[in-house]
C-alpha positions in Angstrom: 175.2 10.1 -55.5 172.6 9.3 -58.2 171.0 6.6 -56.2 170.9 8.8 -52.9 169.6 11.9 -54.8 166.7 9.7 -56.7 165.9 8.5 -53.2 165.6 11.9 -51.9 163.5 13.2 -55.1 165.9 15.9 -55.6 165.8 16.5 -59.3 164.3 19.1 -61.3 161.0 18.0 -63.0 160.0 18.6 -66.5 156.7 20.4 -67.5 154.9 16.8 -67.0 156.2 16.1 -63.7 159.0 14.2 -64.4 162.6 14.1 -63.5 164.1 16.3 -66.5 166.9 14.6 -68.2 169.4 16.2 -70.2 172.9 15.2 -71.9 176.0 16.6 -70.4 179.8 15.3 -70.4 178.6 12.0 -68.8 175.9 11.5 -71.0 172.1 11.5 -69.7 171.9 13.5 -66.6 169.5 14.7 -63.9 169.8 18.0 -62.4 169.4 18.8 -58.5 166.7 21.5 -57.8 168.7 23.8 -55.6 165.5 25.9 -54.8 164.6 22.7 -52.2 166.0 23.4 -48.5 166.5 19.2 -48.7 168.3 19.1 -52.1 170.7 22.0 -50.5 171.2 19.9 -47.2 171.7 16.6 -49.3 174.2 18.5 -51.9 176.2 20.2 -49.0 176.4 16.6 -47.1 177.9 15.0 -49.9 181.3 16.9 -49.4 182.0 15.2 -46.0 183.3 12.2 -47.5 184.8 14.4 -50.6 186.7 16.8 -48.7 188.3 14.1 -46.2 190.2 12.8 -49.4 192.6 16.0 -48.9 190.5 18.2 -51.2 191.1 21.9 -50.4 188.7 23.6 -52.8 185.8 22.8 -55.3 185.2 23.6 -58.9 181.5 23.9 -59.9 181.1 23.7 -63.5 178.5 23.8 -66.2 176.2 25.3 -63.8 174.1 27.9 -66.2 173.2 24.7 -66.2 174.7 23.5 -69.6 172.8 20.8 -71.3 174.1 19.3 -74.4 172.2 18.9 -78.2 169.7 21.3 -77.6 169.3 24.8 -79.2 169.7 27.2 -76.1 172.3 24.8 -74.7 170.1 24.7 -71.0 167.4 23.0 -69.6 163.8 24.1 -71.2 162.4 27.2 -69.5 159.1 25.2 -68.5 160.9 23.0 -66.5 159.7 23.2 -62.9 161.4 24.1 -59.5 159.6 23.3 -56.2 161.1 25.5 -54.0 161.0 25.5 -50.3 161.7 27.8 -47.4 161.8 31.0 -48.7 161.7 30.0 -52.4 158.8 29.7 -54.3 157.8 27.2 -56.7 158.5 28.4 -60.1 159.5 27.5 -63.7 163.1 27.2 -64.9 162.7 30.8 -66.5 162.4 32.3 -63.2 164.9 30.2 -61.7 167.8 29.9 -64.5 169.9 33.1 -63.9 170.4 31.8 -60.2 170.6 28.3 -60.3 174.5 28.5 -60.3 174.2 30.8 -57.3 172.1 28.5 -55.6 174.2 25.3 -56.1 177.9 27.1 -54.9 175.9 28.4 -51.6 175.2 24.8 -51.0 178.8 23.5 -51.9 180.3 26.3 -49.7 177.9 25.2 -46.8 179.1 21.6 -47.3 182.7 22.6 -47.1 182.4 24.5 -44.3 180.7 21.8 -42.5 183.5 19.4 -44.0 186.0 21.6 -42.7 185.0 24.0 -40.0 188.4 24.8 -39.3 189.5 26.3 -42.8 188.2 28.8 -45.2 186.2 27.3 -47.9 187.1 27.6 -51.4 184.7 27.2 -54.4 184.9 28.4 -58.1 181.9 28.4 -60.4 181.2 29.2 -63.9 178.0 30.5 -63.3 176.7 33.2 -61.1 174.4 35.9 -60.3 174.4 39.3 -58.2 175.0 38.1 -55.0 177.5 35.1 -55.9 180.5 36.7 -54.2 179.3 35.6 -50.9 179.8 32.1 -51.8 182.8 31.4 -54.5 185.0 32.9 -57.2 184.2 32.7 -60.9 186.0 32.8 -64.2 184.8 34.2 -67.4 184.2 30.9 -69.2 185.3 29.0 -72.1 187.6 31.7 -73.8 189.9 31.3 -77.0 193.6 31.4 -77.3 193.4 34.7 -79.3 194.9 38.3 -78.7 191.5 39.4 -79.1 190.3 37.4 -75.9 193.3 38.5 -74.1 192.4 41.9 -74.2 189.0 41.5 -73.7 189.7 39.8 -70.3 190.6 42.9 -68.9 187.1 44.9 -69.2 185.4 41.4 -68.3 187.5 41.2 -65.1 187.0 45.1 -64.4 183.0 44.8 -65.1 182.8 41.8 -62.8 184.6 43.8 -60.0 182.3 46.8 -60.5 179.3 44.2 -60.4 180.3 42.8 -56.8 182.4 39.8 -58.2 185.7 40.6 -57.2 187.4 37.1 -57.0 187.5 36.6 -60.7 189.4 35.9 -64.1 189.9 34.2 -67.4 191.6 31.1 -68.6 195.2 32.3 -68.8 196.2 31.6 -72.1 192.7 30.5 -73.7 190.7 27.5 -73.3 189.6 26.9 -76.8 192.5 26.7 -80.0 196.0 26.3 -80.2 197.8 29.4 -78.4 201.1 30.6 -79.6 204.3 31.1 -77.6 204.2 34.9 -78.2 200.5 34.9 -76.9 201.1 32.7 -73.8 204.1 34.9 -72.8 202.3 38.0 -72.9 199.1 36.5 -71.3 200.6 35.3 -68.2 202.9 38.1 -67.7 199.8 40.0 -67.5 197.6 37.5 -66.0 199.6 37.4 -62.9 197.7 40.4 -61.8 194.5 39.1 -62.0 192.4 38.5 -58.9 191.8 34.8 -59.8 195.1 33.7 -61.9 195.1 30.1 -63.5 195.8 28.5 -66.9 193.6 25.9 -68.4 193.1 24.3 -71.9 190.6 22.1 -73.5 191.2 18.8 -74.7 192.6 18.6 -78.4 194.2 22.1 -78.0 198.1 22.3 -77.7 199.5 21.6 -74.4 199.4 25.0 -72.1 201.7 24.4 -69.3 204.5 27.0 -69.1 206.9 24.5 -69.9 205.2 23.4 -73.1 206.1 26.7 -74.7 210.1 26.3 -74.6 212.8 27.8 -72.4 211.9 31.4 -73.2 208.7 31.4 -72.3 209.2 29.0 -68.9 211.6 32.0 -68.1 209.0 34.7 -68.5 206.3 32.6 -66.9 208.7 32.0 -63.9 209.3 36.0 -63.8 205.2 36.2 -63.8 204.7 33.8 -61.1 207.3 35.0 -58.8 206.1 38.5 -59.2 202.6 37.3 -58.1 203.9 35.4 -55.1 205.8 38.6 -53.9 202.3 40.6 -54.5 200.6 38.1 -52.2 200.4 40.4 -49.2 199.2 43.0 -51.3 196.4 41.2 -52.7 195.3 39.7 -49.3 195.1 43.4 -48.0 192.6 43.8 -51.2 190.6 40.8 -51.0 190.1 41.5 -47.3 189.0 45.3 -48.2 186.7 43.7 -50.6 185.1 41.4 -48.3 184.1 44.4 -46.0 183.4 47.7 -48.2 182.9 45.7 -51.8 185.7 47.9 -53.3 186.8 45.6 -56.5 190.5 43.9 -56.2 191.1 44.8 -59.9 190.3 48.3 -60.1 189.5 50.8 -63.4 191.7 53.8 -63.8 188.9 55.9 -63.1 189.2 54.8 -59.8 192.5 57.4 -59.3 190.0 60.3 -60.3 186.5 59.8 -60.0 186.1 63.6 -61.3 188.1 62.9 -64.8 185.1 61.7 -67.0 187.9 60.7 -69.7 189.3 58.0 -67.7 185.8 56.2 -67.9 186.6 55.2 -71.7 189.6 53.5 -70.5 189.0 49.7 -70.7 192.7 48.4 -70.5 193.6 49.6 -67.2 
């Protein structure tokens, strides 16, 4: 991938016109310039062989874009994107907020080309207004705390109101160790998120339902069975979201838009 990316001159440039290099999980990395139509096609074409291995979906992570060992955890704002087509050339300051969206758009196009008979699935950490057309998102690296479990509700509600209906947090919390009680409560509630999945960072306690013992395993089983029973209802909500923009997870004030007091409710 790196070789073909370099041959096509597909990388974001620094302010001096050289390929920008920043450290991420693999070490030193270069970053595709998704403002270029040529780079968009190169990235999309990579999925042909990848999806042929049996993959049904793709997870685009770290696409803020994240860069380690720098103060603002991303590439410099004076990096340069060359643009093309309808996108003008410009600095990273101009394109930072849409970088993730441009990435998942190319990913989605590649998945559709590879599997034209299947619906594409893309999950993204970063996004922007309009990203709902290309992929789902989750709320980032949360922590295994009751506070973050509670915060997930207004986060998902507001994402839905902003157009991104297919969203949800890491059930159980990504960072830190999660208690039995917290995981049990979180997965019971988490079955109702539009995007429902568990996740955990390396170095934390195991967060599979069975890792918390028989009682929480049974709580999790009940929650997941409830989720599966509700799938026809969710299917209808997602279809409605795709045609009208109505959120899948809706705030309680939708029940009575004239009752102004309901707009203060963030947990339902």
